[in-house]
N, C-alpha and C positions, 0 to 999 in steps of 0.2 A: 630789663624789660619792664615797661610801666603798664598797669593794668587799671582802668577806672571802672568804678562801679556806681551807677545811678540807682536812686531809689524813687519809687512812684507810689503815692498813697500808702506811705509808710511801710510799703513791701519793697524789698530789694529783688531785683531779678535774679533768678535762680542762677548760680555760677557753675555748679556741678561739672559737666564735660569740659567747660573753659579753662577751669582752674587746674584740671589734670592735664589738659593740653599745655598749658602754660608751665606747669612743674616738669613735664617732659622735655620741653623746649629748653628750659632753663638748666637741666642738667646734660642736656646734649650739647648746649653751648659752653658750659663748664668744662665739659670733656674734651671738646675739640680745640679749645683754646688752651689746655693745659700742655705745658712743655713737654712732659713725657710722652703724652699722645703724639705731638710733633714728631719727636725723637722716634717712636715707634714706627712711624709711617715711614720716616726718614730709611730706617734700618730695613724696612720691608721693601722699599724701592731699590735699595742696594742688593738685597737678597734676590729680589725679582731679576734685576738686572744681571747679577751673576748667573742665576739659573738658565737665562737666555744665552748668556755666553759660553755655557758650556755644552750647548747643543753643537754637534758638528756632523760631517758625514758618516761618522761611524757610529752615530748614537743609536741608530735603529738596529745595528748589529748587536746591541747590547741590551736586551730586553728588561733586565732588572734596573740598570741605571736609566734608562729611557722612562721607565715606570716611576721611579723617584722623582726624576724631573716634572713629570706631569703632575704627581701629587703635590709637589711644591707650587708648581704653576696654578693648580686650583686654589692651594691655600692663599696665595697671594691674590689671586682673583677675588676670593671672599673678602678678605681684608681691605682692599681698594673699593669694594662694592659697599662694605659696612661703614666704610669711611664717608663715602656718597651719601648715603641714607642720612647717616648722623649729621652732616653739614646741611642738608635740606631740612632737618628738624630744627637745627640751630639757627640757622639764618634765614630759613624760608625759601622756598623754590625760586620765586620771583627773584628775591635779593641775591640768590645763590648765582644766577646766569648773567647778572650785571657786570661780573668781574670776568675779564678775558681769560684769567689763569683758571678759573673754576671752569670755564667751558672747555679749555684745552684737557683738565683732568676729567670731565665728563665724558669727552670723546674717546679718552683712553681706555677708561672704565668699559664703556659700551662695547669698545672692539676687544677689550679681553673677555667680557661675559659672551658676546658673540662667537670668539675663538673657542672658548671652553665649551660653550653649548654645541657646535659644531662637532668636536671631538668626542662629546659624549653620544651624540648621535651617530657616531662613525662615519662622518660625511667630511672631514677635514681636509682629507686627501683628494677628494674631487678637485679637479683643476679650477673650476667655477669658484670654489670656496677657499682654494688654498692661500690666495693672496689675502684673507681675513686673518689667518694665523700668523702670516708675514707680518702683519702691522703690529703685533705685539712688540715689536722692536721700538715703539713710540713710548713704551713705559719709562723707560730713563727720563724723557722729558718731564715726568712727574717731579722731578727733584728740581727744576727751574723755579716751580711756583713756591717751594719751601724755604729758600734763601732770599733774603731782601737785597743782597749785594748782586745776586745774579740777575733778579729781577730787574734791579736799575740797569745793568749792563745791557739786557735783552731790551728794555724799552727804549734806551739809548740808540741801539742799533736800528730799531725799526724808525725811531725818530730822524735818524740820519739818512733814511732810503731817499728821500728827495735829492739830498746833496750828493749822494752816491751815484744817483741816475744821471746828474749833470756831468759828473767825472766820468762815468761810463760812455756818454754820449760823445766827449772829448774824445777817449779811447778810440772809439769807432771811427771817428773822422781821421783821426791819424792811421789807424789801421787800413782803412779804405785807401788812402795815398800810398802807404806801402804795399799793399796788395795790389793796386793798379801798377806799380813800378816793377812788382815781382812777376807780373803777368807779361810785362812788356820784356823783361830781360831772361825769364827762365820757362816760359810757356812751352811745353812739349819736350824740355830737356833732361825730365828727370827718368825717362824710360830708361830700361836697363834689360840684358838680356840673362834669363835665368834658367836652371835646371827644370825640366818639366815636373818631376816628381817632389822636390824639395823646395822649389822656389828660390834656391841660393843662386846668388850670383855667379855665372861662368868664370870659371879660371881663366886668367890672362893667357895662358898656354894656349887656349883655343882658338886665340887671334881673331875674336870678333870686335867688328869696327863699327857697324851700323846694324839696322834692322834686316836688311838682305841677308847679310852673313849668319845673322841668329836663326833667321827660319829657315835658311838652307841647311843648316846643320842640325835640323830638328829641335831646337830649343825655343823656348817662349819670349817674346818681346812683351815686357809688362812695365806698367808704369809704377812709380812709386806711390805710397798711400799719401804721402806729404808732398805735394806739388802745387805748382801755380799756373796751372792750365786755365783756370778761370777766376773771377774775383772771390767766389765763395769759397772755393779751395784755397785760395789765399788767404782769406780770414780764417779758416781752420787752420792752415799751417802757421799763421803768426799766433793763434790763441795757443796753439801747442807749444810754440818756442817760448811764450813768455811765461806759461804756467810750468814750465822744467825746475 
């Protein structure tokens, strides 16, 4: 960082606070650019991800374990917040937001801080705010900005979106053709007779051959979730088939 001083009438403009501010920014820059600091943040990201992964349906039934997870969650939130503040000092707020990866980090930190704040105020379990805590799952995305190789891959994927869109358009055209063919051949032919309670297909011994027989024996005449009754359902069926 270069600082110029101009003199007027043999007297230099007082530096004072500018020198202290420059010193703070210089030390902040040296810290955030240090490789040990980078590795510390990476370890914190891994630890935060493990903490989130340890939460399950039984966590609330174990108060001690749940409290430990909450403590670690607060610690990692503080670490990521301090990292954000240090980078603001080091790079400047305006320059910080010129990088898309920094914007991603900022969003993740804001979500983490809001989630922790909601928990401290005891309103985290209110349905309107519950989704905010859920967004903590975005934290592992911070790792993307820490490795140059991963950043290159992600940037390449975003750069390939226009080409991928063309491929998707071709796929949709072919799926439309096969969906129309499916409607012509299989519309209304995926219905089946099932038991009322279990929705299992009735046994062959019931001798059910059509809808009338099914209803007369107090069974249910039910359509399969995967069908070709119309083009949209055909699209959905084809998508499920190709994604198996």
